[in-house]
C-alpha positions, 0 to 999 in steps of 0.5 A: 463505531467506525466501519470495518477496514477492508481490503480488495485487490486487482491485477492490472494487465501490465502485471502490477497488483493494486491493493485497495485499503478501505477504512482506518489503519489504526490498530483494529483496522490493521489487524482486520486486513493484515492477513488479507494483505499477506495473502495478496502478496503471495505468489509471483507478484513483484510490483505492488501499489497500495491504494490509500485513497480511502484511508483517512487515518493511519497509526503506528500499527498501520505504518508498521504493517506497510514497513514489514510488507515493503521490506519483505517484498524488497527482499524478493526483488519486488517493489511496494509503492503508495498512492492516493493518500490524503494530505493528512495521511501524507503528512503523518507518513512524511513525519515518520520518514516514509517519503524516504522509504517508499515512492508515493504517487498522487493517484493509483494510475500514476503509480501503476504507470511508474511500475509498468515494465519498460517496453522493449 
């Protein structure tokens, strides 16, 4: 049996929220983290990075969750980006057209820097 999928969050000083997902985003793993993911998006958060570094597998259930959360955030004038996905996960996301829907970055720091507000 696989380890349970978990989710942790952090708020960066520049106001970007990072959601770290640990484990597979198959139907069971997605179910385990979906409520926590929704809670992480509550409030004034507008810029969100989903850290996929510890996700070794993603199914249609995981992709559907990301699509819904990303769409909801866009409707609130926010932005959700993906970071740190393994080559295997990136290939699955690309086949599903996610590279057209989400900006993807090699690392969380790259994504956080890209979402940082421009200094005036």
